[in-house]
N, C-alpha and C positions, 0 to 999 in steps of 0.2 A: 810491869810495862805501863805504868800509869801516867808518866809524865808526857803523854801525848796530848791530843786535842781535847780530851776530857779525862777525868780522874778514874783510877781504879776504884771499884765499889768499896765503900767502907773507909775511904781516905778523906772524905770531907763530910761536913755536916749538912751540906746543901741538898743531898739526895735522900738521906735516911736509908740508903740501901745497904744490904749485907754484902760481905766480901764475895768477890767472884762473879760479878754480874756480866752480862753480855754474851756474845757467841764467838768472839775472837780470842780473848785472853782468859776467859773464865776456865777454871779447872775442869778436867774431864769428870763426868759423873752423871747422875740421873737428871739433875736440873739442866745441865748443858745439853744433854741429848734431847730432852723435851723441848727446850727453847730453839735449838738448831733445827729439829724436825719440823716444828710449827713454822718457823721463819722460812725455811726452804719450801715447804709445801704451799704456803701462802704466796710467796713471791712467784712460784711457778704458775699459780693461778693467774697472775698478772703478766705472764709471758717470760719470766726469768729463765734464761737459757734456752728458750724455745723460739721457733720461727715467728710466733705471734708478736715478739718484741721488735722484729725487723722494721715494721712501719714506723714505730716510735723513733728508732734510731735514724731512719731515713728522713723523717720529718725534722728532727733536730739538726741534721746535716745541712738543711737548706739555710739555717741561720749561720752555721759555721762557714759555708761557702760565701755567704753574703759578707761576713766580716773579713774573710781573706781577700775577697774581690776588692773591697774598699782599700786594701793595703797593697794592691798590685804595684810593683815597681819601686816600693819603698822598703827601707829596713824596718822590720816589724817583729815585735816580740809576740809569739803566738800563745804564750802561757795562759793568759786569762781566758782567751777564747776556748782553748781546749779544756781547761778546767770547768768552765761554765757548761760546755756541751755534755761532757761526761757526767757531771753532777746532775744535770737536768734529766738525763736518762734514768738514773736511779731515783731521782725525785718523783718522776712520773709514776713509779710503782709504789714508793714508800709514802709519798705525801699527796698523790693524786693531782699534781700540778707541775708545770715547768715555770721557771722564773725568767723574766726578761734579762738580757745580759747587762742592762744598765740599772737593774734593781739594786739600790744602794745596800739594803739589808742583806741581800743574797751575796753581793760581792764582798761585803764585810765578813760574812760567814766563811766564804772560801779563803779569804786572806787569813782568817783565824785558824783554819785547818792547816794551811801551809806553815804558819807560825808555830802551831802546836806540834807539828811533825818535826820541825827543827829543834824545838825545845826538848823533844823526847830524847835527842841524842846529846843534850847538854849535860855533861857529867855532874855539875853541882845540882842542876834541876832534878836529875834522876835520884838524888838522895831522898827526895820526897817518898819514893817507893820504900826506902829502908827506914827512914825516920819521918813519919807523917807530920810530926809537929813542925817540921821545917816549912810547911805550907803557910805558916803564920808569920814567917819572917818578912818584914816589910821592905825588902831591898833585893836588888840583883835579879837573877833568874827566877828566884822563888816568887817574887812579886809578879813577874811576867806570867808564870805558870798559873797563879791564882786568878789573875785578870782574864787570861785566855779561857780557863775553865768556867768562870762565871759568865762570860759573854756567850760561849757555846751552849752552856746550860740554859741560859735565857732564851736563846734562839730555838733550841729543840723543844724545850718545855712549852713555849708559846704555841708551837705547832700542835703539840699534844692537847693543850688546853682548848685550842680552837676546834680541833676535831671532836673533842668530848662535847662541846657545846652544840655542834652542828650535825653530828652523825645521825644517820637513820639505821638502826640495827638491822632492818630488813633489806637495806640496800647499801652495804659497805662499799666505800669508794676506792679504798687503797689499803696498804698494809697496816697503817695506823688504825683505821676503822676496824679491820678484822681483829687486830690484837685487843682493842678496847672491848669488842664484842666478846672475845674469849675471856677476858677478865670478868665481865659481868656474868657470863655463863658459869664460870668457876665459883664466883661468889654466891650465885643463886643456889648452886648445889652444896654450898657451904663446905667445899673441899679445901684441904690444906694444899695450897698451890704456890708455885713460884711466879705465876703470872700477876703482874702488878704494873702500875703506871711508872713506878721507879725503874723496874726492869725494862720496860718499853723504852724508856729514855736511853738506857745503855745500848739496847739493840739498834735503835735507829741511828745512834751515834756511830756504832760499828759499821752499819750498812752505808751510811752517808759518807764516812771517811774512807772505809775500805773500797767502796764503790766509786770513789772519786780519785783518790790520790794515786793508787797503783796504776790504773789504766791511763790516767792523764799523763803521768810521768813516762810511761812506755811510749805513748803517742808523741810526746815531745822529743824523746830520744829518737823515735823513728824519723821525725822531720829533720832533726839535726844530722842523723846518719845519712839521710838522702842528700842533704846539702853538701856533706863532707865527702860523699862517695858518688859523684855524678854518673859514673859508669854503671853502678848498680841501679840508680834512679832511672837511667835510660832504658835498662832492660825491663824494669817494672812498667814503665810507660808503654813500651812496645807490647808487652803481654796484655795490658789493660786495653789498648787499642785493638788488638787482635780478637780478644774474647768479648769485651763489653762494647767497645766503640766509644763514641763521644756524646751520644744523645741520652740514652737511658741510664738511670742510676745503677750502680753495682748492686748485686743481690747475693745472698749467701749461697745460692745455687751456682754462682760463678766460681766459687772457691775451688771446686773439684777440678776445674779446667785452668786454674792459675797457680801451678805448683811453684813457679819462681817467686811470685808475690808472697805466697804462704811461707816459703823457705826464708824469704827476707824478713818477714815478721818473726819467725822462729829464731833467726840469728840475732835480731835485735833483742829479743827476750833473753837469749843466752848471754850476749855480750854485756847487757846492762844489769840483769838480775835485780830488779827494783826492790825486792824484799830479800836481801842477801842472806839473812839468817832465818828466814821463814818465820812461822809462828811457833813459839816454844811448845814442846811436847813434855810429857811426864812419863817416867818409867813406871809401867804398871806392875812390874815385879822386880825384885833384886836380881841382878845378873852380873856375871863376871865377863868382862870384855877386854881381851888383849892385856891381861894382867891387872886390870882395874876392876874394882867392885863398884857397881852403880846401884845405890840403894833404891828400893821402891819409893816412889814419890819424888825422886830427883828430877829437876828440870833438865831436859835434853834439847839441845839446839842443833838443827841441821844447817851446816854451812853450805848453802846452795852456790854461793859465789865460788868456793873452792872446787865444787863438783863441776861447775860450768867452765872452769879454767884449768882443769886437770889435763896435763899433756898426755897422760896415759889413755885418756878417753877421747881427746880431740887433737887433731893435727894442727899445729900452729894456733893454739887456743886464743892468743891475744890478737889475732888478725880477724878483721871483719870479712867473712866469706860465706854468703848465703848458700853457695853451691855445695857446702859440706852436708846440707840436708837433702841433696838431690842425688838420685842414682844416675848411672850413665845414660839411661833412657829417659831421664827427666822427671821421674816420679819422686814423691816425698819419701825420704828415708828416716825412720825413727831411731833414736839413740836412747838407751836406757838411762844415760846420764843427763838427759834433758828433762828438767823438772822445775820449770819457772813458777809453777803454782803451788809448790810445796809437796809434801809426801804424807802418807798416813791418814789417820782419821781427821786430822786438822788441815787437810788439803783445802785450798781456797774454795769456799762455798760458791763463789761467783765465777769459777773457771770458765764455764760454758758461755756465760754472758760476756765476760771479758774477751774471749776469742771472737765472738760475734762483733763486738764493738771495734776491736782492733782491725779486723778485716774490712768491715764496712767503712769505717772512718778513714783508714789508711788508703784504701783503694779509691774512695770518693775524692779525697784530696789530691791524690796522684793522677786521677783522671782529668782533673781540671787545672792543676798547677804544676809548675816546675819550681823547685826550691833551690835558691842559690845563696851562698854566703856573700855578705856585703863586700864590694871590691876594696882591696887594701886592708881588710880586717885581719887580725891575728888568727892563727889556726884555733879552732874551737877547743876548749878544754873538755876532753872526753873522759876525764876521771870521775866526774860526778861529785855531788855533795851529799853527805850521809845524814839522814834523820832516821826515822823509823823505816823510811824507804830511801832508795838511791835516786836522786833527781839530778837532771843536768844543771850545770851552772847557768845563770841567766844568759840568754843568747838572742841574737836577732838574725832573721833570714829575710830574703827578698822573694816573695811569691811572684811568679811570672805566669800569665795565662798561657795555656798550651793551644 
């Protein structure tokens, strides 16, 4: 899965890293467990998946509302604003800072990520995974992959270099500082360790991309679905008005009292399944399954899209219907076939954070705005475009103040 926004370890000479780096696509084993455990515990220190993160999200939402307010009454593409906001939330934990939306380097980086995710689904480009020498071909998608890799590498490595020069080991500012501190600690103990600046490069790449692309695309789908289904949007508006009102910002504490809003987000996650094939797993043992022998070490892929559209599990699965997640008395109903964040040991590490972001950003936007499709425009393409994630085709909406 290397033809994404950065290469798989061991496929280029630019990182000098051994195969299987990172915490998303790295093979299961001791190194993966060590790196994932350290990453998760460190990010939790900065509020990852906890209520401590709520103020950072709310702070970022002030910039989002400002951008949307400036486009009121106009046909407006929300993609760059949503990507900037979601990325800044993960940046605040990983890099200790947020970026201004007009920061040219930051915008270039986000564009590179989008481009990289699209290249990841390009069949010729993916041949680099199989034949690494193809990365040296100076034409077509191979040239694009190499350029994207180099630009993303330069951006991320510059962040690491700046942290190394300015960090105070006694007062780590963010995830990168904590990781560099761990590297120095392991070196001081002269232990044989997987912690290195090369590995850090892959981890922050994973966090930056995974923390931006999936949640951003889900929110873009949410805006598009609201514009395409005004009757659902109206019900969300009514619930927000009844529970939150118009003056104070939404809080995670409101979620318990807003079942229709939560059901709407759940239905958007089901309908879009932004990571349709989830993260690849590996068979830990040889097993016979329905007449097939799956050898130990085989890659196993979960088709979440198929599960979310299975007519034996969902009534009219191709219809957008948030009420399928509500009981007759209006409470949330759970379905074992609902698994938008994956399954097993490789379930999305950022599930709790993503749920927080989705609720707070979605409810904040719907508190202030009504989204409409431009008059006379064609019906939006709801099929999506596939990269490593399923993103909506470019679209414009008209935000209207409530």
